[in-house]
TIBAGU-200207 format. One record per residue: residue in one letter; z, x, y of N, C-alpha, C, CB in turn. Coordinates in steps of 0.1 Angstrom, whole numbers, padded with zeros to 4 digits, always signed. Glycine has a CB too. Layout:
<recs>
AZXYZXYZXYZXY ...
</recs>
This chain:
<recs>
X+0213+0205+0110+0211+0192+0114+0211+0182+0102+0197+0190+0121 X+0220+0172+0101+0221+0164+0090+0208+0155+0089+0234+0155+0090 X+0204+0152+0076+0193+0144+0073+0197+0130+0073+0186+0148+0060 X+0191+0120+0079+0195+0107+0079+0194+0101+0065+0188+0099+0088 X+0203+0093+0060+0203+0087+0047+0193+0076+0048+0217+0082+0042 X+0189+0071+0036+0179+0059+0035+0185+0047+0041+0174+0056+0021 X+0199+0046+0039+0206+0034+0045+0206+0034+0061+0220+0033+0040 X+0204+0046+0067+0203+0046+0081+0188+0045+0086+0209+0058+0086 X+0180+0046+0077+0165+0045+0080+0161+0031+0084+0156+0050+0068 X+0151+0030+0092+0145+0016+0095+0132+0016+0087+0143+0014+0111 X+0130+0006+0079+0118+0004+0072+0110-0007+0079+0121+0001+0057 X+0098-0003+0083+0089-0013+0090+0078-0017+0081+0082-0007+0102 X+0074-0029+0081+0063-0034+0072+0054-0040+0082+0067-0046+0060 X+0040-0036+0081+0031-0042+0091+0018-0045+0083+0027-0032+0103 X+0010-0054+0087-0003-0056+0081-0013-0058+0092-0002-0069+0071 X-0025-0052+0089-0035-0053+0099-0047-0059+0092-0038-0040+0105 X-0055-0067+0100-0067-0073+0093-0078-0071+0104-0065-0089+0090 X-0090-0069+0098-0102-0068+0107-0113-0077+0100-0107-0053+0109 X-0123-0081+0108-0135-0087+0103-0147-0080+0110-0134-0102+0105 X-0155-0074+0101-0167-0066+0106-0177-0066+0097-0163-0051+0110 X-0190-0067+0101-0202-0067+0093-0200-0075+0080-0205-0053+0090 X-0195-0086+0081-0193-0096+0070-0183-0091+0060-0206-0097+0062 X-0175-0082+0062-0165-0078+0052-0151-0079+0059-0167-0063+0047 X-0142-0082+0051-0128-0083+0056-0120-0071+0050-0122-0096+0053 X-0112-0065+0058-0104-0054+0053-0090-0055+0060-0110-0038+0056 X-0080-0050+0052-0067-0051+0058-0059-0039+0051-0060-0064+0055 X-0048-0034+0057-0039-0025+0051-0025-0030+0053-0041-0011+0057 X-0017-0030+0042-0003-0033+0043+0005-0020+0043+0001-0042+0031 X+0014-0018+0052+0019-0005+0053+0035-0005+0055+0013+0002+0065 X+0042+0003+0049+0057+0005+0051+0059+0019+0053+0065+0000+0039 X+0071+0021+0060+0074+0035+0063+0089+0037+0064+0067+0039+0077 X+0093+0049+0063+0108+0053+0063+0110+0062+0075+0112+0061+0049 X+0108+0075+0075+0111+0083+0086+0107+0098+0087+0124+0083+0089 X+0093+0101+0087+0088+0114+0089+0073+0113+0092+0090+0123+0078 X+0066+0123+0098+0052+0121+0101+0043+0117+0089+0046+0133+0107 X+0033+0108+0091+0024+0105+0079+0013+0114+0078+0018+0090+0081 X+0008+0116+0066-0004+0125+0064-0016+0119+0071-0008+0128+0049 X-0027+0126+0072-0039+0121+0079-0045+0109+0070-0051+0133+0081 X-0053+0101+0076-0059+0090+0068-0068+0095+0057-0066+0080+0078 X-0070+0087+0047-0078+0091+0035-0093+0089+0040-0074+0082+0023 X-0101+0098+0041-0115+0097+0044-0123+0090+0033-0120+0111+0048 X-0119+0091+0021-0128+0085+0010-0125+0071+0007-0126+0094-0003 X-0116+0065+0014-0112+0051+0011-0123+0042+0016-0098+0047+0017 X-0129+0034+0007-0141+0026+0011-0137+0014+0019-0150+0022-0001 X-0126+0009+0018-0120-0002+0026-0116+0003+0040-0109-0008+0019 X-0117-0006+0050-0113-0001+0063-0098+0003+0063-0115-0014+0074 X-0095+0014+0069-0083+0019+0068-0077+0023+0082-0083+0031+0058 X-0064+0022+0085-0059+0025+0097-0046+0033+0095-0056+0012+0106 X-0044+0043+0104-0032+0051+0103-0023+0046+0114-0035+0067+0104 X-0011+0043+0110+0000+0039+0118+0008+0050+0123+0008+0028+0112 X+0010+0051+0137+0019+0063+0141+0033+0060+0138+0017+0066+0156 X+0039+0069+0131+0053+0067+0127+0058+0079+0119+0055+0054+0119 X+0070+0078+0116+0076+0090+0108+0080+0084+0095+0089+0096+0115 X+0076+0091+0083+0080+0086+0070+0079+0096+0060+0073+0075+0066 X+0089+0102+0053+0088+0111+0043+0081+0104+0029+0102+0118+0040 X+0082+0091+0028+0077+0084+0017+0072+0070+0023+0088+0083+0005 X+0059+0068+0020+0054+0054+0025+0044+0050+0015+0047+0054+0038 X+0039+0037+0016+0030+0030+0008+0020+0023+0016+0037+0021-0002 X+0009+0019+0011-0001+0011+0017-0007+0003+0005-0011+0018+0026 X-0013-0009+0009-0021-0017+0000-0034-0019+0007-0015-0030-0005 X-0045-0011+0005-0057-0012+0010-0065-0024+0004-0064+0000+0009 X-0072-0032+0013-0079-0045+0009-0094-0044+0013-0071-0057+0015 X-0102-0046+0003-0117-0046+0007-0124-0057-0001-0123-0032+0003 X-0136-0060+0002-0145-0068-0006-0155-0059-0012-0151-0080+0002 X-0157-0060-0025-0168-0052-0032-0173-0062-0043-0162-0038-0039 X-0187-0063-0042-0194-0071-0052-0189-0085-0054-0193-0065-0066 X-0185-0092-0043-0180-0105-0043-0166-0106-0048-0189-0113-0052 X-0159-0095-0050-0145-0095-0054-0136-0090-0043-0142-0086-0066 X-0124-0094-0043-0114-0090-0034-0107-0078-0042-0104-0102-0030 X-0106-0066-0036-0101-0054-0043-0089-0049-0035-0112-0043-0045 X-0078-0047-0042-0065-0042-0037-0063-0028-0043-0053-0052-0040 X-0060-0018-0035-0057-0005-0039-0044+0000-0034-0068+0004-0034 X-0034+0002-0043-0021+0006-0038-0022+0022-0037-0009+0002-0049 X-0016+0027-0026-0017+0041-0022-0002+0046-0019-0026+0043-0010 X+0002+0058-0023+0015+0064-0019+0012+0077-0010+0023+0067-0032 X+0019+0078+0000+0019+0089+0009+0033+0096+0009+0015+0086+0024 X+0034+0109+0008+0047+0116+0009+0045+0129+0017+0053+0120-0006 X+0055+0132+0025+0054+0144+0033+0059+0157+0026+0063+0142+0045 X+0064+0155+0014+0066+0167+0005+0064+0163-0010+0080+0172+0008 X+0064+0172-0019+0061+0169-0033+0073+0160-0038+0059+0182-0041 X+0069+0148-0045+0079+0139-0050+0074+0134-0064+0083+0128-0040 X+0083+0130-0071+0080+0123-0084+0088+0110-0083+0084+0132-0097 X+0083+0099-0089+0090+0086-0089+0084+0076-0096+0092+0082-0074 X+0087+0064-0093+0081+0052-0099+0076+0042-0088+0091+0045-0108 X+0067+0034-0093+0062+0023-0084+0059+0011-0091+0048+0028-0076 X+0059-0001-0084+0055-0014-0091+0047-0022-0080+0067-0022-0096 X+0037-0029-0086+0028-0038-0078+0029-0051-0083+0013-0033-0076 X+0032-0061-0075+0031-0075-0079+0021-0083-0071+0045-0081-0078 X+0012-0089-0077+0001-0097-0070+0002-0111-0075-0014-0091-0071 X+0003-0120-0066+0002-0134-0070-0005-0142-0060+0016-0140-0071 X-0011-0153-0065-0019-0163-0057-0031-0167-0065-0023-0157-0044 X-0042-0172-0058-0054-0177-0064-0060-0188-0055-0050-0183-0078 X-0069-0196-0061-0077-0206-0054-0084-0214-0064-0086-0200-0044 X-0089-0225-0060-0098-0234-0068-0092-0237-0081-0112-0226-0070 X-0079-0240-0082-0072-0244-0094-0069-0233-0103-0081-0254-0102 X-0072-0221-0100-0068-0208-0108-0057-0201-0101-0080-0199-0109 X-0047-0196-0108-0036-0188-0104-0035-0176-0112-0023-0197-0105 X-0031-0165-0104-0029-0152-0111-0015-0147-0106-0041-0142-0107 X-0009-0140-0116+0004-0134-0113+0003-0120-0121+0016-0143-0118 X+0001-0110-0114-0002-0097-0120+0008-0087-0116-0016-0092-0116 X+0013-0079-0125+0023-0069-0124+0018-0056-0130+0036-0073-0130 X+0018-0045-0123+0016-0032-0129+0024-0021-0122+0001-0028-0128 X+0026-0010-0127+0034+0000-0122+0036+0012-0132+0046-0006-0118 X+0044+0021-0128+0047+0033-0137+0052+0045-0129+0034+0037-0144 X+0050+0056-0135+0055+0069-0128+0044+0074-0120+0059+0079-0138 X+0047+0082-0110+0037+0089-0102+0042+0103-0097+0033+0079-0089 X+0033+0111-0094+0036+0124-0088+0028+0126-0076+0034+0135-0098 X+0034+0130-0065+0026+0131-0053+0028+0145-0047+0031+0121-0042 X+0018+0152-0042+0019+0164-0035+0021+0162-0020+0006+0172-0036 X+0026+0171-0014+0028+0169+0001+0015+0166+0009+0034+0182+0006 X+0015+0156+0016+0004+0152+0024-0009+0149+0018+0002+0162+0034 X-0009+0146+0005-0021+0142-0002-0019+0128-0007-0024+0153-0014 X-0027+0117-0002-0025+0104-0007-0028+0102-0021-0033+0096+0001 X-0020+0094-0028-0022+0091-0042-0027+0076-0045-0008+0095-0050 X-0039+0075-0050-0043+0062-0052-0039+0059-0067-0059+0060-0050 X-0033+0046-0067-0027+0042-0081-0036+0033-0088-0012+0036-0079 X-0049+0032-0085-0058+0023-0092-0063+0013-0083-0051+0017-0104 X-0067+0001-0089-0072-0010-0081-0071-0023-0088-0087-0007-0077 X-0069-0034-0082-0070-0047-0088-0080-0054-0082-0057-0053-0086 X-0089-0060-0090-0101-0068-0086-0097-0083-0088-0114-0064-0093 X-0099-0092-0077-0096-0105-0078-0107-0114-0074-0083-0107-0071 X-0108-0127-0079-0118-0136-0075-0114-0143-0062-0121-0146-0087 X-0120-0155-0060-0117-0163-0048-0103-0168-0047-0127-0176-0047 X-0098-0168-0035-0084-0174-0033-0077-0165-0023-0076-0173-0047 X-0064-0169-0022-0055-0162-0013-0044-0155-0021-0048-0171-0003 X-0041-0142-0019-0032-0135-0028-0022-0127-0018-0040-0125-0038 X-0010-0126-0024+0001-0119-0017+0004-0107-0027+0014-0129-0015 X+0003-0095-0021+0006-0083-0030+0018-0076-0023-0007-0073-0030 X+0028-0071-0032+0039-0064-0028+0041-0052-0036+0052-0073-0028 X+0044-0040-0030+0045-0028-0038+0058-0021-0034+0034-0018-0035 X+0066-0017-0044+0078-0010-0042+0076+0004-0048+0090-0017-0048 X+0081+0014-0041+0081+0029-0045+0095+0034-0045+0072+0037-0035 X+0099+0042-0055+0111+0049-0055+0109+0063-0059+0121+0041-0064 X+0115+0072-0051+0115+0087-0055+0128+0092-0051+0103+0095-0047 X+0136+0095-0061+0150+0099-0059+0157+0089-0050+0150+0114-0052 X+0162+0094-0040+0170+0084-0030+0161+0078-0020+0182+0093-0022 X+0148+0081-0020+0138+0075-0011+0132+0063-0016+0127+0085-0008 X+0129+0053-0009+0122+0041-0013+0113+0036-0001+0132+0031-0018 X+0103+0029-0005+0094+0022+0005+0089+0010-0001+0082+0032+0010 X+0086+0000+0007+0080-0013+0003+0069-0016+0013+0091-0024+0002 X+0059-0022+0007+0047-0026+0016+0042-0039+0010+0035-0015+0017 X+0036-0047+0018+0031-0061+0014+0019-0064+0022+0041-0072+0015 X+0010-0072+0017-0001-0076+0024-0006-0090+0018-0013-0066+0023 X-0011-0099+0026-0017-0112+0022-0031-0110+0025-0011-0124+0030 X-0040-0114+0016-0054-0113+0017-0062-0125+0011-0059-0101+0012 X-0073-0128+0016-0080-0139+0011-0095-0135+0009-0079-0151+0020 X-0102-0141-0001-0116-0140-0003-0122-0153-0006-0119-0130-0015 
</recs>
């Protein structure tokens, strides 16, 4: 059975937001085409598993911690992969503006989410976009969040 190429894949991007117990959480999510691994139980931000198929996907988890808005980029893979990732965050509020870029190499084991760190931000509205590349596979995810 031939494997579909990335050019024939449909990449979906979704963002979810909830408000509960005084905290705001969201997950930006993108996927390509194979089952996703189980949700990460240790993620302190509210997290949601989207039903879909993706051999490589990413998410940007959003939480409030200690008065800060915290963004956590995470990669999911259905098999072992090595690749590169980049995260761009821009926005701000109250006369302040941030434009943050970070990225680098990653290695992911099959069905084990890889947290790539966290970005802590002050008051404002921020747009975060993450791009992941592993061989001929790629994924993009984005989220807009406010604190």
